[in-house]
C-alpha atoms as an extended CHARMM CRD file, in Angstrom:
* protein
*
       270  EXT
         1         1  UNK       CA             16.7620000000      -71.2240000000      -24.9270000000  PROA      1               0.0000000000
         2         2  UNK       CA             12.9670000000      -71.1860000000      -25.1880000000  PROA      2               0.0000000000
         3         3  UNK       CA             11.6000000000      -72.7650000000      -28.3480000000  PROA      3               0.0000000000
         4         4  UNK       CA              8.5380000000      -71.8180000000      -30.3920000000  PROA      4               0.0000000000
         5         5  UNK       CA              6.1230000000      -74.7050000000      -30.0500000000  PROA      5               0.0000000000
         6         6  UNK       CA              2.9820000000      -73.1600000000      -31.5440000000  PROA      6               0.0000000000
         7         7  UNK       CA              1.8740000000      -70.1870000000      -33.6710000000  PROA      7               0.0000000000
         8         8  UNK       CA             -1.8150000000      -69.3280000000      -34.0690000000  PROA      8               0.0000000000
         9         9  UNK       CA             -3.7650000000      -66.5380000000      -35.7520000000  PROA      9               0.0000000000
        10        10  UNK       CA             -5.7400000000      -64.3010000000      -33.4080000000  PROA      10              0.0000000000
        11        11  UNK       CA             -9.5040000000      -64.6790000000      -33.8270000000  PROA      11              0.0000000000
        12        12  UNK       CA            -10.3090000000      -60.9620000000      -33.6890000000  PROA      12              0.0000000000
        13        13  UNK       CA             -7.3090000000      -59.7790000000      -35.6870000000  PROA      13              0.0000000000
        14        14  UNK       CA             -6.0760000000      -62.0600000000      -38.4790000000  PROA      14              0.0000000000
        15        15  UNK       CA             -2.9790000000      -59.8680000000      -38.9570000000  PROA      15              0.0000000000
        16        16  UNK       CA             -1.6330000000      -60.7530000000      -35.5020000000  PROA      16              0.0000000000
        17        17  UNK       CA             -0.2330000000      -64.0700000000      -34.3250000000  PROA      17              0.0000000000
        18        18  UNK       CA              0.0110000000      -65.6440000000      -30.8760000000  PROA      18              0.0000000000
        19        19  UNK       CA              3.4160000000      -67.1480000000      -30.1080000000  PROA      19              0.0000000000
        20        20  UNK       CA              3.7990000000      -70.1000000000      -27.6870000000  PROA      20              0.0000000000
        21        21  UNK       CA              7.1840000000      -70.9080000000      -26.1600000000  PROA      21              0.0000000000
        22        22  UNK       CA              7.7350000000      -74.3280000000      -24.6260000000  PROA      22              0.0000000000
        23        23  UNK       CA              4.0160000000      -75.0130000000      -24.7060000000  PROA      23              0.0000000000
        24        24  UNK       CA              2.8920000000      -71.7470000000      -23.0860000000  PROA      24              0.0000000000
        25        25  UNK       CA              1.5530000000      -68.5270000000      -24.6280000000  PROA      25              0.0000000000
        26        26  UNK       CA              4.2080000000      -65.7840000000      -24.3080000000  PROA      26              0.0000000000
        27        27  UNK       CA              3.4110000000      -62.9150000000      -26.6810000000  PROA      27              0.0000000000
        28        28  UNK       CA              1.7780000000      -61.8250000000      -29.9430000000  PROA      28              0.0000000000
        29        29  UNK       CA              3.2580000000      -60.1320000000      -33.0090000000  PROA      29              0.0000000000
        30        30  UNK       CA              2.1810000000      -58.3780000000      -36.1750000000  PROA      30              0.0000000000
        31        31  UNK       CA              2.2640000000      -60.3650000000      -39.4220000000  PROA      31              0.0000000000
        32        32  UNK       CA              5.0960000000      -58.1710000000      -40.7460000000  PROA      32              0.0000000000
        33        33  UNK       CA              7.2070000000      -58.8000000000      -37.6140000000  PROA      33              0.0000000000
        34        34  UNK       CA              6.4930000000      -62.5260000000      -37.8180000000  PROA      34              0.0000000000
        35        35  UNK       CA              7.8490000000      -62.6400000000      -41.3780000000  PROA      35              0.0000000000
        36        36  UNK       CA             10.8090000000      -60.3280000000      -40.7460000000  PROA      36              0.0000000000
        37        37  UNK       CA             12.1470000000      -62.3830000000      -37.8480000000  PROA      37              0.0000000000
        38        38  UNK       CA             11.1960000000      -65.6990000000      -39.5100000000  PROA      38              0.0000000000
        39        39  UNK       CA              9.3200000000      -66.8840000000      -36.4580000000  PROA      39              0.0000000000
        40        40  UNK       CA              8.5750000000      -70.5150000000      -37.1750000000  PROA      40              0.0000000000
        41        41  UNK       CA              7.6750000000      -73.5120000000      -35.0650000000  PROA      41              0.0000000000
        42        42  UNK       CA             10.8680000000      -75.0530000000      -33.6620000000  PROA      42              0.0000000000
        43        43  UNK       CA             12.8730000000      -71.7940000000      -33.6990000000  PROA      43              0.0000000000
        44        44  UNK       CA             14.8640000000      -71.0440000000      -30.5500000000  PROA      44              0.0000000000
        45        45  UNK       CA             14.6980000000      -67.4740000000      -29.1880000000  PROA      45              0.0000000000
        46        46  UNK       CA             17.1610000000      -65.8720000000      -26.7960000000  PROA      46              0.0000000000
        47        47  UNK       CA             16.0840000000      -63.2770000000      -24.2450000000  PROA      47              0.0000000000
        48        48  UNK       CA             17.9260000000      -60.5960000000      -26.2830000000  PROA      48              0.0000000000
        49        49  UNK       CA             16.0790000000      -61.6300000000      -29.4670000000  PROA      49              0.0000000000
        50        50  UNK       CA             12.7800000000      -61.6280000000      -27.6010000000  PROA      50              0.0000000000
        51        51  UNK       CA             13.3240000000      -58.0640000000      -26.3490000000  PROA      51              0.0000000000
        52        52  UNK       CA             14.2090000000      -56.9280000000      -29.8820000000  PROA      52              0.0000000000
        53        53  UNK       CA             11.1400000000      -58.6430000000      -31.3600000000  PROA      53              0.0000000000
        54        54  UNK       CA              8.8590000000      -57.0250000000      -28.7730000000  PROA      54              0.0000000000
        55        55  UNK       CA             10.3860000000      -53.5950000000      -29.4770000000  PROA      55              0.0000000000
        56        56  UNK       CA              9.8490000000      -53.9520000000      -33.2170000000  PROA      56              0.0000000000
        57        57  UNK       CA              6.3040000000      -55.1540000000      -32.6520000000  PROA      57              0.0000000000
        58        58  UNK       CA              5.5520000000      -52.0750000000      -30.5160000000  PROA      58              0.0000000000
        59        59  UNK       CA              6.8940000000      -49.8940000000      -33.3250000000  PROA      59              0.0000000000
        60        60  UNK       CA              4.7520000000      -51.7650000000      -35.8190000000  PROA      60              0.0000000000
        61        61  UNK       CA              1.6790000000      -51.2560000000      -33.6160000000  PROA      61              0.0000000000
        62        62  UNK       CA              2.4240000000      -47.5360000000      -33.5080000000  PROA      62              0.0000000000
        63        63  UNK       CA              2.8130000000      -47.3510000000      -37.2830000000  PROA      63              0.0000000000
        64        64  UNK       CA             -0.5210000000      -49.1210000000      -37.7910000000  PROA      64              0.0000000000
        65        65  UNK       CA             -2.2740000000      -46.7790000000      -35.3440000000  PROA      65              0.0000000000
        66        66  UNK       CA             -0.7530000000      -43.7460000000      -37.0670000000  PROA      66              0.0000000000
        67        67  UNK       CA             -1.7330000000      -44.9390000000      -40.5420000000  PROA      67              0.0000000000
        68        68  UNK       CA             -5.2930000000      -45.4720000000      -39.3480000000  PROA      68              0.0000000000
        69        69  UNK       CA             -5.2630000000      -41.9240000000      -37.9460000000  PROA      69              0.0000000000
        70        70  UNK       CA             -3.9320000000      -40.6520000000      -41.2780000000  PROA      70              0.0000000000
        71        71  UNK       CA             -6.6480000000      -42.4420000000      -43.2240000000  PROA      71              0.0000000000
        72        72  UNK       CA             -9.1590000000      -39.6810000000      -42.3980000000  PROA      72              0.0000000000
        73        73  UNK       CA             -6.9990000000      -36.7620000000      -43.5950000000  PROA      73              0.0000000000
        74        74  UNK       CA             -3.4070000000      -35.5640000000      -43.8160000000  PROA      74              0.0000000000
        75        75  UNK       CA             -1.7060000000      -34.8680000000      -40.4970000000  PROA      75              0.0000000000
        76        76  UNK       CA              1.3420000000      -32.9640000000      -39.3560000000  PROA      76              0.0000000000
        77        77  UNK       CA              4.1830000000      -34.6450000000      -37.5020000000  PROA      77              0.0000000000
        78        78  UNK       CA              3.0990000000      -32.9400000000      -34.2750000000  PROA      78              0.0000000000
        79        79  UNK       CA             -0.4810000000      -34.1600000000      -34.6560000000  PROA      79              0.0000000000
        80        80  UNK       CA              0.7520000000      -37.7480000000      -35.0350000000  PROA      80              0.0000000000
        81        81  UNK       CA              3.0400000000      -37.4400000000      -32.0150000000  PROA      81              0.0000000000
        82        82  UNK       CA              0.2520000000      -35.9580000000      -29.8680000000  PROA      82              0.0000000000
        83        83  UNK       CA             -2.1260000000      -38.7420000000      -30.9270000000  PROA      83              0.0000000000
        84        84  UNK       CA              0.3860000000      -41.4880000000      -30.0980000000  PROA      84              0.0000000000
        85        85  UNK       CA              1.0670000000      -39.9050000000      -26.7130000000  PROA      85              0.0000000000
        86        86  UNK       CA             -2.6520000000      -40.1250000000      -25.9850000000  PROA      86              0.0000000000
        87        87  UNK       CA             -2.2970000000      -43.8310000000      -26.7140000000  PROA      87              0.0000000000
        88        88  UNK       CA              0.3300000000      -43.8560000000      -23.9240000000  PROA      88              0.0000000000
        89        89  UNK       CA              3.2190000000      -44.8650000000      -26.1600000000  PROA      89              0.0000000000
        90        90  UNK       CA              6.8070000000      -44.3740000000      -25.0030000000  PROA      90              0.0000000000
        91        91  UNK       CA              8.7150000000      -41.4610000000      -26.5390000000  PROA      91              0.0000000000
        92        92  UNK       CA             11.3630000000      -43.8340000000      -27.9070000000  PROA      92              0.0000000000
        93        93  UNK       CA              8.6740000000      -45.8270000000      -29.7500000000  PROA      93              0.0000000000
        94        94  UNK       CA              7.0310000000      -42.6430000000      -31.0510000000  PROA      94              0.0000000000
        95        95  UNK       CA             10.3740000000      -41.4510000000      -32.4320000000  PROA      95              0.0000000000
        96        96  UNK       CA             10.8110000000      -44.7160000000      -34.3530000000  PROA      96              0.0000000000
        97        97  UNK       CA              7.2170000000      -44.6110000000      -35.6040000000  PROA      97              0.0000000000
        98        98  UNK       CA              7.7260000000      -41.0910000000      -36.9710000000  PROA      98              0.0000000000
        99        99  UNK       CA             10.9170000000      -42.2270000000      -38.6960000000  PROA      99              0.0000000000
       100       100  UNK       CA              9.0430000000      -45.1390000000      -40.3330000000  PROA      100             0.0000000000
       101       101  UNK       CA              6.2170000000      -42.8540000000      -41.4710000000  PROA      101             0.0000000000
       102       102  UNK       CA              8.6770000000      -40.5350000000      -43.1820000000  PROA      102             0.0000000000
       103       103  UNK       CA             10.4020000000      -43.5210000000      -44.7740000000  PROA      103             0.0000000000
       104       104  UNK       CA              7.0940000000      -44.7580000000      -46.1650000000  PROA      104             0.0000000000
       105       105  UNK       CA              6.1150000000      -41.2100000000      -47.2400000000  PROA      105             0.0000000000
       106       106  UNK       CA              3.0860000000      -41.0130000000      -44.9830000000  PROA      106             0.0000000000
       107       107  UNK       CA              4.4200000000      -37.8000000000      -43.4370000000  PROA      107             0.0000000000
       108       108  UNK       CA              5.5200000000      -34.5740000000      -45.1120000000  PROA      108             0.0000000000
       109       109  UNK       CA              4.9500000000      -31.3440000000      -43.1980000000  PROA      109             0.0000000000
       110       110  UNK       CA              5.4770000000      -29.1170000000      -46.2400000000  PROA      110             0.0000000000
       111       111  UNK       CA              2.8810000000      -31.0000000000      -48.2990000000  PROA      111             0.0000000000
       112       112  UNK       CA              0.5760000000      -30.9480000000      -45.2820000000  PROA      112             0.0000000000
       113       113  UNK       CA              0.9750000000      -27.1740000000      -44.8720000000  PROA      113             0.0000000000
       114       114  UNK       CA              0.2900000000      -26.4710000000      -48.5520000000  PROA      114             0.0000000000
       115       115  UNK       CA             -2.7640000000      -28.7350000000      -48.5440000000  PROA      115             0.0000000000
       116       116  UNK       CA             -4.0370000000      -27.1160000000      -45.3370000000  PROA      116             0.0000000000
       117       117  UNK       CA             -3.7180000000      -23.5900000000      -46.7420000000  PROA      117             0.0000000000
       118       118  UNK       CA             -5.4630000000      -24.5360000000      -50.0020000000  PROA      118             0.0000000000
       119       119  UNK       CA             -8.3190000000      -26.1650000000      -48.0700000000  PROA      119             0.0000000000
       120       120  UNK       CA             -8.7840000000      -23.1260000000      -45.8090000000  PROA      120             0.0000000000
       121       121  UNK       CA             -8.7260000000      -20.7450000000      -48.7790000000  PROA      121             0.0000000000
       122       122  UNK       CA            -11.3170000000      -22.7980000000      -50.6780000000  PROA      122             0.0000000000
       123       123  UNK       CA            -13.6750000000      -23.5470000000      -47.7850000000  PROA      123             0.0000000000
       124       124  UNK       CA            -13.3890000000      -20.6690000000      -45.2850000000  PROA      124             0.0000000000
       125       125  UNK       CA            -12.9710000000      -16.8940000000      -45.1230000000  PROA      125             0.0000000000
       126       126  UNK       CA            -10.1100000000      -16.9040000000      -42.6060000000  PROA      126             0.0000000000
       127       127  UNK       CA             -7.4440000000      -14.2230000000      -42.8090000000  PROA      127             0.0000000000
       128       128  UNK       CA             -3.7900000000      -15.0930000000      -43.3420000000  PROA      128             0.0000000000
       129       129  UNK       CA             -2.8690000000      -14.4480000000      -39.6950000000  PROA      129             0.0000000000
       130       130  UNK       CA             -5.3650000000      -17.0270000000      -38.4440000000  PROA      130             0.0000000000
       131       131  UNK       CA             -4.1810000000      -19.6870000000      -40.8860000000  PROA      131             0.0000000000
       132       132  UNK       CA             -0.5550000000      -19.0120000000      -39.9920000000  PROA      132             0.0000000000
       133       133  UNK       CA             -1.3770000000      -19.3640000000      -36.2950000000  PROA      133             0.0000000000
       134       134  UNK       CA             -3.1810000000      -22.6490000000      -36.9030000000  PROA      134             0.0000000000
       135       135  UNK       CA             -0.1700000000      -24.0240000000      -38.7810000000  PROA      135             0.0000000000
       136       136  UNK       CA              2.1070000000      -22.9680000000      -35.9250000000  PROA      136             0.0000000000
       137       137  UNK       CA             -0.1650000000      -24.7860000000      -33.4910000000  PROA      137             0.0000000000
       138       138  UNK       CA              0.1440000000      -27.8890000000      -35.6560000000  PROA      138             0.0000000000
       139       139  UNK       CA              3.9170000000      -27.7420000000      -35.2920000000  PROA      139             0.0000000000
       140       140  UNK       CA              4.8120000000      -26.5940000000      -38.8060000000  PROA      140             0.0000000000
       141       141  UNK       CA              8.1270000000      -24.7370000000      -38.9950000000  PROA      141             0.0000000000
       142       142  UNK       CA              8.2500000000      -21.1210000000      -40.1640000000  PROA      142             0.0000000000
       143       143  UNK       CA              9.9640000000      -21.8660000000      -43.4910000000  PROA      143             0.0000000000
       144       144  UNK       CA              7.2100000000      -24.2960000000      -44.4880000000  PROA      144             0.0000000000
       145       145  UNK       CA              4.5090000000      -21.8880000000      -43.2940000000  PROA      145             0.0000000000
       146       146  UNK       CA              5.9600000000      -19.0850000000      -45.3890000000  PROA      146             0.0000000000
       147       147  UNK       CA              6.0880000000      -21.2860000000      -48.4880000000  PROA      147             0.0000000000
       148       148  UNK       CA              2.5650000000      -22.6260000000      -47.9530000000  PROA      148             0.0000000000
       149       149  UNK       CA              1.0800000000      -19.1610000000      -47.3860000000  PROA      149             0.0000000000
       150       150  UNK       CA              2.1990000000      -18.2840000000      -50.9090000000  PROA      150             0.0000000000
       151       151  UNK       CA             -0.9170000000      -20.1830000000      -52.0150000000  PROA      151             0.0000000000
       152       152  UNK       CA             -3.0960000000      -17.4980000000      -50.3730000000  PROA      152             0.0000000000
       153       153  UNK       CA             -2.2520000000      -14.5040000000      -52.5420000000  PROA      153             0.0000000000
       154       154  UNK       CA             -3.1210000000      -10.9320000000      -51.6270000000  PROA      154             0.0000000000
       155       155  UNK       CA             -5.9070000000      -10.6180000000      -54.2140000000  PROA      155             0.0000000000
       156       156  UNK       CA             -7.7080000000      -13.6560000000      -52.7990000000  PROA      156             0.0000000000
       157       157  UNK       CA             -7.3310000000      -12.2850000000      -49.2720000000  PROA      157             0.0000000000
       158       158  UNK       CA             -8.8600000000       -8.9630000000      -50.3350000000  PROA      158             0.0000000000
       159       159  UNK       CA            -11.6910000000      -10.8220000000      -52.0840000000  PROA      159             0.0000000000
       160       160  UNK       CA            -12.5010000000      -12.7910000000      -48.9330000000  PROA      160             0.0000000000
       161       161  UNK       CA            -12.2090000000       -9.7270000000      -46.6890000000  PROA      161             0.0000000000
       162       162  UNK       CA            -14.5840000000       -7.7870000000      -48.9420000000  PROA      162             0.0000000000
       163       163  UNK       CA            -17.1660000000      -10.5940000000      -48.8160000000  PROA      163             0.0000000000
       164       164  UNK       CA            -17.0160000000      -10.5700000000      -45.0110000000  PROA      164             0.0000000000
       165       165  UNK       CA            -17.2640000000       -6.7880000000      -44.9530000000  PROA      165             0.0000000000
       166       166  UNK       CA            -20.3380000000       -6.7580000000      -47.1870000000  PROA      166             0.0000000000
       167       167  UNK       CA            -22.0190000000       -9.4120000000      -45.0490000000  PROA      167             0.0000000000
       168       168  UNK       CA            -21.2650000000       -7.4690000000      -41.8740000000  PROA      168             0.0000000000
       169       169  UNK       CA            -22.5700000000       -4.2290000000      -43.3880000000  PROA      169             0.0000000000
       170       170  UNK       CA            -25.9030000000       -5.8350000000      -44.2820000000  PROA      170             0.0000000000
       171       171  UNK       CA            -26.2950000000       -7.1790000000      -40.7380000000  PROA      171             0.0000000000
       172       172  UNK       CA            -25.5140000000       -3.8490000000      -39.0450000000  PROA      172             0.0000000000
       173       173  UNK       CA            -27.3800000000       -1.2380000000      -41.0670000000  PROA      173             0.0000000000
       174       174  UNK       CA            -28.5100000000        0.5400000000      -37.8890000000  PROA      174             0.0000000000
       175       175  UNK       CA            -25.0030000000        1.8510000000      -37.2700000000  PROA      175             0.0000000000
       176       176  UNK       CA            -23.7900000000        5.2030000000      -38.5220000000  PROA      176             0.0000000000
       177       177  UNK       CA            -21.6260000000        5.1000000000      -41.6220000000  PROA      177             0.0000000000
       178       178  UNK       CA            -18.4930000000        6.0440000000      -39.6680000000  PROA      178             0.0000000000
       179       179  UNK       CA            -19.1400000000        3.5270000000      -36.9120000000  PROA      179             0.0000000000
       180       180  UNK       CA            -19.9830000000        0.8280000000      -39.4470000000  PROA      180             0.0000000000
       181       181  UNK       CA            -16.5880000000        1.2010000000      -41.1070000000  PROA      181             0.0000000000
       182       182  UNK       CA            -14.8630000000        1.1140000000      -37.7180000000  PROA      182             0.0000000000
       183       183  UNK       CA            -16.7310000000       -2.0390000000      -36.7200000000  PROA      183             0.0000000000
       184       184  UNK       CA            -15.9740000000       -3.7250000000      -40.0470000000  PROA      184             0.0000000000
       185       185  UNK       CA            -12.2920000000       -2.9150000000      -39.6320000000  PROA      185             0.0000000000
       186       186  UNK       CA            -12.2990000000       -4.4680000000      -36.1520000000  PROA      186             0.0000000000
       187       187  UNK       CA            -14.2790000000       -7.4810000000      -37.3970000000  PROA      187             0.0000000000
       188       188  UNK       CA            -11.7990000000       -8.1880000000      -40.2000000000  PROA      188             0.0000000000
       189       189  UNK       CA             -8.8390000000       -7.7720000000      -37.8450000000  PROA      189             0.0000000000
       190       190  UNK       CA            -10.3500000000      -10.4180000000      -35.5370000000  PROA      190             0.0000000000
       191       191  UNK       CA            -10.7130000000      -12.6880000000      -38.5590000000  PROA      191             0.0000000000
       192       192  UNK       CA             -6.9590000000      -12.5100000000      -39.1050000000  PROA      192             0.0000000000
       193       193  UNK       CA             -6.6520000000       -9.9650000000      -41.9120000000  PROA      193             0.0000000000
       194       194  UNK       CA             -3.7180000000       -7.5740000000      -42.0660000000  PROA      194             0.0000000000
       195       195  UNK       CA             -4.0910000000       -3.7820000000      -42.1020000000  PROA      195             0.0000000000
       196       196  UNK       CA             -3.0750000000       -3.6800000000      -45.7630000000  PROA      196             0.0000000000
       197       197  UNK       CA             -5.7220000000       -6.2270000000      -46.7960000000  PROA      197             0.0000000000
       198       198  UNK       CA             -8.4000000000       -4.4860000000      -44.7170000000  PROA      198             0.0000000000
       199       199  UNK       CA             -7.5720000000       -1.1210000000      -46.2900000000  PROA      199             0.0000000000
       200       200  UNK       CA             -7.8460000000       -2.5350000000      -49.8010000000  PROA      200             0.0000000000
       201       201  UNK       CA            -11.1320000000       -4.2660000000      -49.0060000000  PROA      201             0.0000000000
       202       202  UNK       CA            -12.6870000000       -1.1460000000      -47.4900000000  PROA      202             0.0000000000
       203       203  UNK       CA            -11.7460000000        0.8970000000      -50.5590000000  PROA      203             0.0000000000
       204       204  UNK       CA            -13.9200000000       -1.4820000000      -52.5880000000  PROA      204             0.0000000000
       205       205  UNK       CA            -16.7650000000       -1.5190000000      -50.0650000000  PROA      205             0.0000000000
       206       206  UNK       CA            -19.7730000000        0.6370000000      -50.9270000000  PROA      206             0.0000000000
       207       207  UNK       CA            -22.0010000000        1.2650000000      -47.9230000000  PROA      207             0.0000000000
       208       208  UNK       CA            -22.5720000000        4.9950000000      -48.2490000000  PROA      208             0.0000000000
       209       209  UNK       CA            -25.9040000000        5.9180000000      -46.7340000000  PROA      209             0.0000000000
       210       210  UNK       CA            -28.0670000000        8.7060000000      -48.0140000000  PROA      210             0.0000000000
       211       211  UNK       CA            -29.1730000000       11.4060000000      -45.5990000000  PROA      211             0.0000000000
       212       212  UNK       CA            -32.4590000000        9.6880000000      -44.7600000000  PROA      212             0.0000000000
       213       213  UNK       CA            -30.7720000000        6.3660000000      -43.9330000000  PROA      213             0.0000000000
       214       214  UNK       CA            -28.2290000000        8.1220000000      -41.7190000000  PROA      214             0.0000000000
       215       215  UNK       CA            -31.0200000000       10.0920000000      -40.0460000000  PROA      215             0.0000000000
       216       216  UNK       CA            -33.0620000000        7.0250000000      -39.1910000000  PROA      216             0.0000000000
       217       217  UNK       CA            -29.9400000000        5.2720000000      -37.9180000000  PROA      217             0.0000000000
       218       218  UNK       CA            -29.2900000000        8.2530000000      -35.6560000000  PROA      218             0.0000000000
       219       219  UNK       CA            -32.8680000000        8.2020000000      -34.3460000000  PROA      219             0.0000000000
       220       220  UNK       CA            -32.5250000000        4.5400000000      -33.3370000000  PROA      220             0.0000000000
       221       221  UNK       CA            -29.2910000000        5.2210000000      -31.4790000000  PROA      221             0.0000000000
       222       222  UNK       CA            -30.6190000000        8.4630000000      -29.9660000000  PROA      222             0.0000000000
       223       223  UNK       CA            -33.6380000000        6.6820000000      -28.5080000000  PROA      223             0.0000000000
       224       224  UNK       CA            -31.3050000000        4.2880000000      -26.7010000000  PROA      224             0.0000000000
       225       225  UNK       CA            -29.1660000000        7.1690000000      -25.4550000000  PROA      225             0.0000000000
       226       226  UNK       CA            -32.2300000000        9.1060000000      -24.2970000000  PROA      226             0.0000000000
       227       227  UNK       CA            -33.2390000000        6.2340000000      -22.0190000000  PROA      227             0.0000000000
       228       228  UNK       CA            -29.8230000000        6.4160000000      -20.3510000000  PROA      228             0.0000000000
       229       229  UNK       CA            -29.7570000000       10.1910000000      -19.9350000000  PROA      229             0.0000000000
       230       230  UNK       CA            -33.4160000000       11.1780000000      -19.4980000000  PROA      230             0.0000000000
       231       231  UNK       CA            -32.7920000000       11.9330000000      -15.8340000000  PROA      231             0.0000000000
       232       232  UNK       CA            -30.6040000000       14.8510000000      -16.9160000000  PROA      232             0.0000000000
       233       233  UNK       CA            -32.0060000000       18.1840000000      -18.1310000000  PROA      233             0.0000000000
       234       234  UNK       CA            -30.9470000000       21.2450000000      -20.0590000000  PROA      234             0.0000000000
       235       235  UNK       CA            -27.3140000000       21.7510000000      -21.0140000000  PROA      235             0.0000000000
       236       236  UNK       CA            -26.1010000000       18.5860000000      -19.2300000000  PROA      236             0.0000000000
       237       237  UNK       CA            -28.6390000000       16.4240000000      -21.0940000000  PROA      237             0.0000000000
       238       238  UNK       CA            -27.5870000000       17.8920000000      -24.4540000000  PROA      238             0.0000000000
       239       239  UNK       CA            -23.8950000000       17.3330000000      -23.7150000000  PROA      239             0.0000000000
       240       240  UNK       CA            -24.4750000000       13.7150000000      -22.7260000000  PROA      240             0.0000000000
       241       241  UNK       CA            -26.5100000000       13.0640000000      -25.8620000000  PROA      241             0.0000000000
       242       242  UNK       CA            -24.0140000000       14.8060000000      -28.1480000000  PROA      242             0.0000000000
       243       243  UNK       CA            -21.0620000000       12.8940000000      -26.7170000000  PROA      243             0.0000000000
       244       244  UNK       CA            -22.8580000000        9.5520000000      -27.0080000000  PROA      244             0.0000000000
       245       245  UNK       CA            -24.0380000000       10.0540000000      -30.5800000000  PROA      245             0.0000000000
       246       246  UNK       CA            -20.7880000000       11.6090000000      -31.7650000000  PROA      246             0.0000000000
       247       247  UNK       CA            -18.8730000000        8.5740000000      -30.4600000000  PROA      247             0.0000000000
       248       248  UNK       CA            -21.1390000000        6.4420000000      -32.5820000000  PROA      248             0.0000000000
       249       249  UNK       CA            -20.0160000000        8.2980000000      -35.7000000000  PROA      249             0.0000000000
       250       250  UNK       CA            -22.8730000000       10.7110000000      -36.3770000000  PROA      250             0.0000000000
       251       251  UNK       CA            -22.1840000000       14.2540000000      -37.5440000000  PROA      251             0.0000000000
       252       252  UNK       CA            -22.7720000000       17.1860000000      -35.1950000000  PROA      252             0.0000000000
       253       253  UNK       CA            -25.1810000000       18.6260000000      -37.7540000000  PROA      253             0.0000000000
       254       254  UNK       CA            -27.4820000000       15.6050000000      -37.5370000000  PROA      254             0.0000000000
       255       255  UNK       CA            -27.1290000000       15.4000000000      -33.7660000000  PROA      255             0.0000000000
       256       256  UNK       CA            -28.1220000000       19.0260000000      -33.3030000000  PROA      256             0.0000000000
       257       257  UNK       CA            -31.0360000000       18.5420000000      -35.7020000000  PROA      257             0.0000000000
       258       258  UNK       CA            -32.2690000000       15.6610000000      -33.5650000000  PROA      258             0.0000000000
       259       259  UNK       CA            -31.9300000000       17.6570000000      -30.3350000000  PROA      259             0.0000000000
       260       260  UNK       CA            -33.8130000000       20.6150000000      -31.8280000000  PROA      260             0.0000000000
       261       261  UNK       CA            -36.6550000000       18.3970000000      -32.9770000000  PROA      261             0.0000000000
       262       262  UNK       CA            -36.6770000000       16.6310000000      -29.6200000000  PROA      262             0.0000000000
       263       263  UNK       CA            -36.9420000000       19.9830000000      -27.8220000000  PROA      263             0.0000000000
       264       264  UNK       CA            -39.7700000000       21.0830000000      -30.1300000000  PROA      264             0.0000000000
       265       265  UNK       CA            -41.6660000000       17.8710000000      -29.3600000000  PROA      265             0.0000000000
       266       266  UNK       CA            -41.2910000000       18.4960000000      -25.6290000000  PROA      266             0.0000000000
       267       267  UNK       CA            -42.5080000000       22.0970000000      -25.9890000000  PROA      267             0.0000000000
       268       268  UNK       CA            -45.5390000000       20.9000000000      -27.9560000000  PROA      268             0.0000000000
       269       269  UNK       CA            -46.2520000000       18.3660000000      -25.2110000000  PROA      269             0.0000000000
       270       270  UNK       CA            -45.7780000000       15.2870000000      -27.4050000000  PROA      270             0.0000000000
């Protein structure tokens, strides 16, 4: 059987050792593998032992890569597996690496899910649906997701939804009151909020416009509509304008007021 004739520390990685068999370099191993298999000068190694040593060293490499990946933040099991696959590791090795990580308590999908939810709640304004989807994409099972989402209570969701609604209202003051509420509802739904949360948030949202604000909002929208329909005249023009402005949430009373004033301006030659 081949015999270890020399062991040397790698220059660029002091935690790995080069192994020479019968005077020739054959392979390298991690420091932990070297100690576990008691690889010493003069030790004989069978081909079966060599294959086993190489397998364990590959597992050790995978564990080290995973721990380095985990050093930046917590990861889910799926994230670790995907990362190791990118490193072109065999599935059998990845399975053993995952087992080792659980043994050493580097992995815990429930703790990961809870930490992820708390971070999203404290640093973002995402709705519950979005966070749940993100956890699903990270491979977290439904039972863990349900438990973790308990850390995003309904009151906090309503608080976040209301903040988003108020911000949106300030940025879209040109819309009619009715259309503004519709747009806010759609905006919050896209952000992952449920109908129940949106309803509660909108009940606490105060964006009522006085008559003058609504009137000036209508004028801005009417001017845009007029450019589209100015080729029409008479009854057809009025119908087009009414339909357009009504769809945008303005009352028929204000629309008719605008059309009357517009007609008066035309008659006066303005």
